[in-house]
C-alpha positions in Angstrom: 7.3 -0.8 23.5 6.6 2.8 23.9 8.5 6.0 23.0 9.2 7.7 19.5 8.6 5.5 16.6 11.0 6.8 14.0 13.6 4.0 13.9 15.5 5.0 10.7 16.2 8.3 9.1 13.5 9.8 6.8 15.2 9.3 3.9 14.6 6.1 2.4 12.1 5.2 5.1 8.5 4.0 4.1 7.0 7.3 5.8 7.8 9.7 3.2 5.3 12.4 2.1 2.1 11.0 0.0 1.3 11.4 -3.4 -2.4 11.5 -4.3 -3.8 8.5 -5.7 -6.4 6.9 -3.2 -8.0 8.7 -0.4 -5.6 10.3 2.0 -6.5 8.2 5.0 -6.2 5.1 2.8 -2.7 6.2 1.8 -1.6 7.1 5.2 -2.8 3.5 6.4 -1.1 1.9 3.6 2.3 4.1 4.6 2.0 2.9 8.2 1.8 -0.7 7.2 4.7 -0.5 4.8 6.6 0.7 7.8 5.7 -2.1 9.6 6.6 -4.6 6.9 10.0 -2.9 6.6 10.3 -3.2 10.3 11.0 0.4 10.9 7.8 0.3 13.2 7.9 -2.8 15.5 5.5 -5.0 16.7 3.8 -3.4 19.8 5.4 0.0 19.1 3.7 3.1 20.3 2.4 5.4 17.5 2.4 9.3 18.0 -0.2 11.2 15.8 2.3 14.4 15.7 5.1 12.2 14.6 3.2 10.5 12.0 1.7 13.7 10.7 5.1 15.1 10.4 6.8 12.2 8.5 4.0 12.2 6.0 3.4 16.0 5.8 -0.4 15.7 6.2 -2.5 17.0 9.2 -3.5 14.9 12.0 -7.3 14.2 10.3 -6.1 11.6 8.0 -3.8 10.3 10.6 -6.9 9.8 12.9 -8.8 8.1 10.1 -6.2 6.0 9.1 -5.6 4.8 12.7 -9.2 3.8 13.0 -9.2 1.9 9.7 -5.9 0.1 10.7 -7.6 -0.7 14.1 -10.7 -2.2 12.2 -8.4 -4.1 10.6 -6.6 -5.3 13.8 -3.1 -4.0 12.8 -3.5 -1.1 15.5 -4.6 -1.6 19.0 -6.0 1.4 21.1 -5.9 1.1 24.8 -6.7 3.7 26.9 -3.3 4.2 29.0 -0.9 3.3 25.9 -2.7 5.0 23.3 -2.2 3.6 19.5 0.2 0.9 19.2 1.2 -1.7 16.4 -0.4 -5.1 17.3 1.2 -8.1 18.7 2.9 -9.7 15.6 3.8 -13.2 17.0 3.5 -16.9 16.2 -0.2 -16.9 17.5 -1.0 -13.9 15.0 0.8 -15.8 12.2 -0.9 -19.2 13.0 -4.4 -17.2 12.6 -3.7 -15.6 9.7 -2.5 -18.6 7.7 -5.4 -20.3 8.8 -7.9 -17.8 7.9 -6.1 -17.1 4.6 -6.1 -20.7 3.6 -9.7 -21.1 4.3 -10.7 -18.1 2.2 -8.5 -18.6 -0.5 -9.5 -22.2 -1.4 -12.8 -20.9 -2.0 -11.9 -17.9 -3.9 -9.4 -20.6 -5.9 -12.2 -22.7 -6.9 -14.5 -20.1 -8.0 -12.0 -18.0 -9.8 -10.9 -21.1 -11.7 -14.2 -21.4 -13.3 -14.2 -18.0 -14.5 -10.7 -18.1 -15.6 -11.2 -21.2 -17.7 -14.1 -19.5 -19.6 -12.6 -15.9 -20.2 -8.9 -15.8 -21.6 -9.1 -11.9 -20.8 -8.9 -12.7 -17.2 -6.1 -15.2 -17.7 -4.1 -12.0 -19.1 -5.0 -10.5 -15.9 -3.4 -12.9 -13.6 -0.5 -13.2 -16.5 0.1 -9.6 -15.9 0.0 -9.7 -12.5 2.7 -12.7 -12.6 4.8 -10.0 -14.9 4.4 -7.3 -12.3 6.0 -9.8 -9.7 8.9 -10.6 -12.3 9.6 -6.9 -12.8 9.8 -5.9 -9.0 13.1 -7.8 -8.8 15.4 -5.8 -6.4 13.2 -4.7 -4.0 11.4 -7.0 -1.8 8.7 -4.6 -0.6 7.9 -4.0 -4.4 7.9 -8.1 -4.7 5.5 -8.5 -2.0 3.0 -5.7 -3.1 3.0 -7.3 -6.4 2.3 -10.8 -4.8 -0.6 -9.2 -3.1 -1.7 -7.7 -6.2 -1.9 -11.2 -8.0 -4.3 -12.7 -5.1 -6.1 -9.5 -5.0 -7.1 -10.1 -8.6 -7.7 -13.8 -7.9 -10.4 -12.7 -5.4 -11.8 -10.0 -7.8 -12.0 -12.6 -10.4 -13.7 -15.1 -7.9 -16.7 -12.4 -7.8 -18.0 -13.0 -4.3 -18.9 -10.0 -2.1 -18.1 -12.0 1.1 -14.5 -13.4 0.1 -13.8 -9.7 -1.4 -14.5 -8.2 2.2 -12.6 -11.0 4.0 -9.7 -10.7 2.1 -9.5 -6.7 2.3 -9.8 -7.6 5.9 -6.5 -9.3 6.1 -4.5 -8.2 3.0 -2.2 -5.7 5.0 -1.8 -8.3 7.5 -0.5 -10.6 4.4 1.9 -7.9 3.2 3.2 -7.7 6.7 3.9 -11.5 7.1 5.4 -11.6 3.6 7.9 -9.4 4.4 8.9 -11.1 7.5 9.0 -14.7 5.5 11.0 -13.0 2.6 13.6 -11.6 5.3 17.0 -12.8 4.2 15.5 -14.6 1.4 17.4 -14.5 -1.5 15.5 -16.7 -3.9 13.5 -14.1 -5.8 12.8 -16.6 -8.8 10.9 -19.0 -6.7 8.4 -16.4 -6.1 7.6 -15.8 -9.7 7.7 -19.8 -10.6 5.5 -20.4 -7.5 2.7 -18.0 -9.1 3.3 -19.4 -12.5 2.5 -23.1 -11.3 -0.6 -21.5 -9.1 -2.2 -20.0 -12.3 -1.8 -23.5 -14.3 -3.3 -25.3 -11.6 -6.3 -23.0 -11.6 -6.4 -23.2 -15.5 -5.8 -27.4 -15.8 -6.3 -29.0 -12.4 -9.0 -31.0 -10.7 -10.8 -29.6 -7.6 -8.5 -32.1 -5.6 -5.4 -30.5 -7.2 -6.6 -26.9 -6.7 -7.0 -27.8 -3.2 -3.6 -29.2 -2.7 -1.8 -26.3 -4.6 -3.8 -23.6 -2.4 -2.4 -25.4 0.4 1.2 -25.6 -0.9 1.1 -21.8 -2.0 -0.4 -20.5 1.4 1.6 -22.6 3.7 4.3 -20.8 5.2 4.4 -21.1 9.0 7.5 -22.8 9.2 9.0 -19.8 7.0 7.5 -17.3 9.3 9.0 -18.9 12.4 12.3 -19.3 10.8 12.5 -15.6 9.7 11.6 -14.7 12.8 14.3 -16.4 14.7 16.6 -14.6 12.2 14.8 -10.9 13.3 15.4 -11.7 16.8 18.8 -13.0 16.2 20.3 -10.9 13.3 23.8 -12.5 13.7 22.2 -16.4 13.1 21.9 -17.6 9.8 
C-alpha cells in the first residue's frame, strides 16, 4: 500500500502535536504506534517523513530517529524502492507474537510471584495498574495502554534484565494486537476481571496454576483472527 498515510482528519487523530515527557523520538514512535493501533495507519502502508513531521509539528530529525527505533522493533520496514512502511500485520505476525509473549511472560510471572508474595508494596503497584484499567472505561486505546502498563509493571517486578529487554522489544506490538483484538468488543468489565484473577493467581497459585493462568491470559489468537475478519469485512457481525 502506498501514497499519503493520512486516513482521517488530524482533529481527533492519534497524530497530534506532542507534549514533552519522554524523548521526542520515543514520543514520535509512540504516536505512530497509536495511529497503527487506531487503524489510522494500515498494515504495509507507506510512511512519508514530511507528512509525519507536519502532523506531529516536529522536525524531520526526531521522525527519522523514531523510524529507526520502530524498524529495530520490527514495526516499521525499510526497503530501497518503497521507503519506510508499516510491517505486515497478519496472522503469521500474530502467531509469532503470541508465542513469544507467552514464553517470556510465563517466566516473568513466576519471578514476579516470588517478589509479590514478599512485598505488599509491590502488590499495591499491581492493584494500582488494575485501577488504571478500570478508570480507562470509554476509550479502548486508553484501556489497552493501561493493560500494557499492568504487564510492564509485572516485568519490572520480575527484575530480570533479559526479560525486560525482550518485553520492551515487543510491547508496542502488543498494543497494536490488543487494539485489533478489542475491535467491536463491548465487554470492558471482562478486561478488568481478567487482571484481578491474574494477580490473585500470582499471589496464591501453585507453579502449575501460574502456568495455566498465563496461558489463559495471553491466549488470544482466535480473538485476533475473529477481529481481523471484522476489520476486513466491517458489515459482518
